[in-house]
C-alpha positions in Angstrom: -28.3 4.4 -21.5 -28.1 7.4 -24.5 -24.9 8.9 -24.7 -25.9 11.9 -23.6 -24.1 11.4 -20.0 -20.8 11.0 -21.9 -21.0 13.6 -24.2 -21.7 15.8 -21.3 -19.2 14.3 -19.5 -16.1 14.4 -22.1 -17.6 18.2 -23.2 -17.0 19.2 -19.4 -13.6 17.3 -19.1 -12.7 18.9 -22.6 -13.1 22.3 -21.2 -11.6 21.8 -18.2 -8.7 20.4 -20.0 -8.4 23.6 -22.3 -8.7 25.9 -19.3 -5.7 24.2 -17.2 -3.6 24.3 -20.5 -4.3 28.2 -21.3 -4.0 28.7 -17.6 -0.4 26.8 -17.5 -1.3 24.5 -15.1 -0.1 21.4 -17.0 3.4 22.8 -16.4 5.2 21.5 -13.4 7.7 24.5 -13.1 4.6 26.8 -13.0 3.5 25.3 -10.0 6.7 24.8 -8.3 7.4 28.4 -8.7 4.3 29.0 -7.0 5.1 26.7 -4.0 8.5 28.3 -4.0 7.8 31.1 -1.3 11.0 31.8 -0.3 12.5 32.0 -4.2 11.1 33.4 -7.0 7.5 32.9 -6.3 4.8 33.4 -9.2 1.3 33.7 -7.6 -0.8 33.2 -10.7 -2.0 29.9 -9.4 -3.5 31.7 -6.4 -5.4 33.5 -9.0 -6.3 30.6 -11.4 -7.7 29.2 -7.5 -9.7 32.5 -6.8 -11.4 32.3 -9.9 -12.0 28.7 -10.0 -13.8 29.5 -6.3 -15.4 32.0 -7.4 -17.1 30.0 -10.4 -17.9 27.1 -8.5 -19.1 28.9 -5.6 -21.9 30.4 -8.7 -22.5 26.7 -9.7 -23.1 24.9 -6.5 -25.0 28.2 -5.4 -27.5 27.3 -8.4 -27.1 23.4 -7.7 -28.4 23.7 -4.4 -32.0 25.0 -5.6 -32.4 21.9 -7.8 -33.8 19.0 -7.2 -32.4 17.0 -10.5 -29.3 17.2 -12.4 -29.1 19.3 -15.3 -29.5 15.6 -17.1 -32.7 14.3 -14.9 -30.6 12.7 -12.3 -30.8 12.8 -8.6 -28.5 15.5 -7.2 -26.0 13.8 -4.8 -24.5 15.5 -2.0 -21.6 14.7 0.1 -22.7 13.9 3.7 -19.4 14.1 6.1 -19.1 17.1 7.7 -16.3 16.9 9.7 -12.1 16.6 9.5 -11.1 12.8 9.9 -7.7 11.1 10.1 -8.1 10.1 6.7 -8.7 13.2 5.3 -5.9 14.8 7.0 -3.5 12.1 5.9 -5.2 11.9 2.5 -4.8 15.9 2.4 -0.8 15.5 3.2 -0.4 13.0 0.6 -1.9 14.9 -1.9 0.4 18.0 -1.1 3.1 16.3 -0.6 3.3 14.6 -3.9 2.3 18.1 -5.9 4.9 19.7 -4.0 7.5 16.9 -5.2 6.2 17.0 -8.9 4.3 20.1 -9.6 1.5 17.9 -11.1 -2.1 16.7 -9.4 -4.6 14.8 -11.5 -5.8 16.6 -14.0 -2.6 18.1 -15.1 -0.4 15.5 -14.9 -2.8 13.7 -17.7 -2.7 16.3 -19.7 1.1 16.5 -19.8 1.0 12.8 -20.0 -1.0 12.5 -23.1 1.5 15.4 -24.1 4.4 13.0 -23.9 5.9 14.3 -20.9 7.9 11.3 -19.4 8.0 13.2 -15.8 4.0 13.2 -15.9 4.1 9.7 -17.1 6.0 8.8 -14.0 3.7 10.2 -11.8 0.5 9.2 -13.6 1.1 5.3 -13.5 2.2 6.2 -9.4 -1.0 7.6 -9.1 -3.0 4.8 -11.0 -1.0 2.7 -8.3 -2.6 4.2 -5.1 -5.8 4.7 -6.5 -5.8 0.8 -7.0 -3.9 0.3 -3.9 -7.1 2.6 -2.0 -9.4 0.5 -3.9 -8.1 -2.7 -2.6 -7.7 -1.5 1.1 -11.4 -0.4 1.5 -12.6 -3.0 0.0 -10.8 -5.5 2.6 -12.3 -2.7 4.8 -16.1 -3.3 3.5 -15.6 -6.5 3.9 -14.1 -6.8 7.8 -16.7 -4.6 8.7 -18.9 -6.2 10.8 -23.1 -6.2 9.4 -25.4 -3.7 11.0 
């Protein structure tokens, strides 16, 4: 395997991280101000979201017309099209964590790397949650009857 996919992943992640920093999304106070509708509401996160959705829509429109990725891999699209209990519970867990801490995963990693202790605590518990999920899924898969 060549280094090209890793270089592209690194460059994409770096660009994403820089965008988060420029937009102020690594600052939990900015996030909490957006969520504080009854206080000093800061709508700037909404503008960042609208911009991200617009850019993502353009990217997905072009990607859907392709048979292979830019690096030659197979295009893989999600197949699930329904809202189930797992999706709702995961969304609730994400929203509660975001609202309590002011961090979501990307900005938390940036803030952790910058030495913010609150972000480090969030990141540690995020990794614990991801590990617990992986263990539960592994057990669930092993316990499922074979077709």
